[in-house]
Every structure is written in C-alpha cells, then in structure tokens.
C-alpha positions as CSV (number, residue, x, y, z in Angstrom):
1,M,0.0,-0.1,-0.1
2,S,1.7,3.1,-1.1
3,E,1.7,6.2,1.2
4,L,-1.0,8.0,-0.9
5,F,-3.0,5.1,-1.1
6,F,-2.8,4.8,2.7
7,K,-3.5,8.4,3.2
8,S,-6.6,8.3,1.0
9,F,-7.9,4.7,2.7
10,V,-7.5,6.5,6.2
11,T,-9.5,9.6,4.9
12,E,-12.2,7.5,3.9
13,N,-12.6,5.6,6.7
14,M,-12.0,8.6,9.3
15,G,-16.0,8.4,10.0
16,V,-15.9,5.0,11.3
17,I,-12.7,5.4,13.4
18,T,-13.8,8.3,14.9
19,H,-17.3,7.1,16.0
20,I,-15.6,4.0,17.7
21,C,-13.2,6.1,19.3
22,K,-15.5,8.5,20.7
23,A,-17.2,5.8,22.5
24,Y,-13.8,5.1,24.2
25,A,-12.4,8.7,24.8
26,A,-13.0,10.4,27.9
27,N,-12.3,13.9,26.1
28,E,-11.2,15.5,23.0
29,E,-7.6,14.9,23.7
30,E,-8.1,11.2,24.4
31,L,-10.0,11.0,21.1
32,K,-7.3,12.5,19.3
33,D,-4.7,10.3,20.8
34,L,-7.0,7.1,19.8
35,I,-7.3,8.1,16.3
36,Q,-3.8,8.5,16.0
37,E,-2.8,5.1,17.7
38,V,-5.5,3.5,15.1
39,T,-3.7,5.0,12.0
40,I,-0.5,3.9,13.3
41,Q,-1.6,0.5,13.8
42,L,-3.7,0.4,10.4
43,W,-0.2,1.4,8.8
44,K,1.8,-1.2,10.8
45,S,-0.8,-4.0,10.2
46,H,-1.7,-3.5,6.3
47,Q,0.7,-5.9,5.0
48,K,-1.0,-8.7,7.3
49,F,-4.4,-7.8,5.7
50,K,-5.1,-11.1,3.7
51,G,-8.2,-10.1,2.0
52,N,-10.3,-12.9,3.8
53,S,-12.8,-10.4,5.0
54,K,-13.9,-7.0,3.7
55,I,-11.5,-4.3,4.3
56,S,-14.2,-2.3,6.5
57,T,-14.2,-5.3,8.8
58,W,-10.6,-5.2,9.4
59,V,-10.8,-1.5,10.0
60,Y,-13.4,-2.1,12.8
61,R,-11.1,-4.8,14.0
62,V,-8.1,-2.8,14.4
63,T,-9.9,0.3,15.6
64,L,-11.8,-1.7,18.3
65,N,-8.6,-3.5,19.4
66,V,-6.8,-0.5,19.9
67,C,-9.6,1.3,21.7
68,L,-10.0,-1.7,24.2
69,A,-6.3,-2.3,24.4
70,I,-5.9,1.7,25.3
71,N,-8.6,1.7,27.6
72,R,-7.7,-1.6,29.5
73,K,-4.4,0.2,30.3
74,K,-5.7,3.4,31.3
75,K,-9.3,2.7,32.8
76,I,-10.6,5.5,30.7
77,D,-13.0,7.7,32.8
78,T,-16.8,7.6,31.8
79,E,-17.2,11.6,32.3
80,P,-18.8,12.9,29.0
81,M,-16.5,14.4,26.3
82,S,-16.3,18.2,26.8
83,S,-17.3,18.9,23.0
84,V,-18.1,16.4,20.3
85,D,-17.8,17.5,16.8
86,Y,-21.2,17.5,14.8
87,E,-22.1,18.1,10.9
88,E,-23.1,21.9,10.6
89,D,-26.6,21.0,9.9
90,T,-27.1,19.3,13.2
91,D,-29.6,21.1,15.5
92,H,-29.1,22.0,19.3
93,T,-31.8,19.5,20.2
94,E,-30.0,16.6,18.2
95,R,-26.7,17.6,19.4
96,E,-28.0,17.2,22.8
97,Q,-29.8,13.6,22.2
98,I,-26.2,12.3,20.4
99,E,-24.2,13.5,23.6
100,M,-26.7,11.9,25.8
101,L,-26.3,8.5,23.6
102,Y,-22.5,8.7,23.8
103,R,-22.5,9.3,27.7
104,A,-24.7,6.3,28.0
105,I,-22.6,4.0,25.4
106,R,-19.3,5.1,27.7
107,Q,-21.0,3.6,30.6
108,L,-21.8,0.1,28.6
109,K,-19.1,-2.6,29.4
110,E,-16.4,-2.6,26.8
111,S,-17.9,-5.8,24.7
112,E,-21.5,-4.1,24.8
113,R,-20.0,-0.8,23.5
114,A,-18.3,-2.5,20.3
115,I,-21.7,-4.6,19.5
116,I,-23.9,-1.2,19.6
117,L,-21.3,1.0,18.1
118,L,-21.3,-1.6,15.2
119,Y,-24.9,-1.9,14.9
120,L,-25.2,2.3,14.7
121,E,-22.8,2.2,11.9
122,K,-25.3,-0.1,10.2
123,K,-23.3,-3.0,10.0
124,S,-25.3,-6.5,9.3
125,Y,-25.5,-8.8,12.0
126,Q,-23.5,-11.3,10.1
127,E,-20.7,-8.5,10.0
128,I,-20.7,-7.9,13.5
129,S,-20.5,-11.6,13.9
130,E,-17.4,-11.6,12.0
131,I,-15.7,-8.8,13.5
132,L,-16.1,-10.1,17.2
133,G,-16.2,-13.7,16.6
134,I,-19.8,-14.3,18.1
135,T,-22.7,-16.1,16.3
136,V,-25.0,-14.1,14.5
137,S,-28.0,-15.1,16.5
138,N,-25.9,-14.1,19.7
139,V,-25.7,-10.5,17.8
140,G,-29.3,-10.1,17.4
141,V,-30.0,-11.1,21.3
142,K,-27.3,-8.8,22.4
143,V,-28.2,-5.8,20.0
144,N,-31.6,-6.2,21.3
145,R,-30.8,-6.1,25.1
146,L,-28.4,-3.1,24.4
147,K,-31.0,-1.1,22.7
148,D,-33.4,-2.0,25.8
149,K,-30.6,-1.1,28.3
150,L,-29.7,2.4,26.6
151,K,-33.2,3.3,26.6
152,T,-33.3,2.9,30.2
153,M,-30.0,4.8,30.6
154,I,-31.2,7.6,28.7
155,N,-34.9,7.8,29.6
156,G,-34.2,6.9,33.2
C-alpha cells in the first residue's frame, strides 16, 4: 500500500474510526490520541491483511482492538466528552441527544460498546459476528438487549 493510497484509505474510513473512538475517549485529547494510535496500527498491520474479509471489517477490528487495549491500560473515565464534532446542519436538540447517547454508550461494558457501535454504523448482524467472533444469533440477542438497556439509561 503506497503512502498516498494509505492516506486516502484512512480519510475514507475516518468517520468509522472516529465514531468508535468517541465511545472510548473521555475527552477531545484522548479522542485525538486514539485516532492517531489506530492510524499507526493500521499502517503497521496493513501488510498482514490477507483479504479474507472486507477491508471495512479489518478497519473495525483494528480500531476496536486499539481502543480496548488502551482502555484497559488507562481505565478511561466515563465522564462525557467536553465537546463533540457535529455536522454543520445538526440542530441543538439533536446534538444533545447524540451527547446523551455517547454518555450512555461510554457506561456500557467494553464488549457491549463494540456491539452497539457496530450496530449504529449499520453493520449487518453477519458483519458484526465476523468482526467480534460471536454467532449471528448471539449478535441479535445482544443488540436487542443493548437497545433496551440504552433506552433505560437515557430515559431513566
């Protein structure tokens, strides 16, 4: 993978990388550090990618593994991030809802966060199964339980 191609590849996948990292970062500085570490690990491991799965599956795996490893080392605080980047057309109410969702997601167990983030990225149950190494039926059960759990956390 050439350097130019790699930069383009990272740019194309930055949205996914950022969404996953946001759920594991306690603040904007940690978010930047996680994204940087994911990018480094993608570069270091890109030659090991054999093409047995979709490249997006590989990006998810690397990103989740980096976030989980760093989370275990640092025991990241679950306080909400001080600021989150939004699309320009996102209104104030929608921003508050997104912040509430990320606060709730940060309170989940590591494995639960991984599942719900992949679900929110509109990955199929099959893709989630491949990324996390669990059965498709288990993914379905866990997604439904997590949706209920998040509703309870957000609505009280």
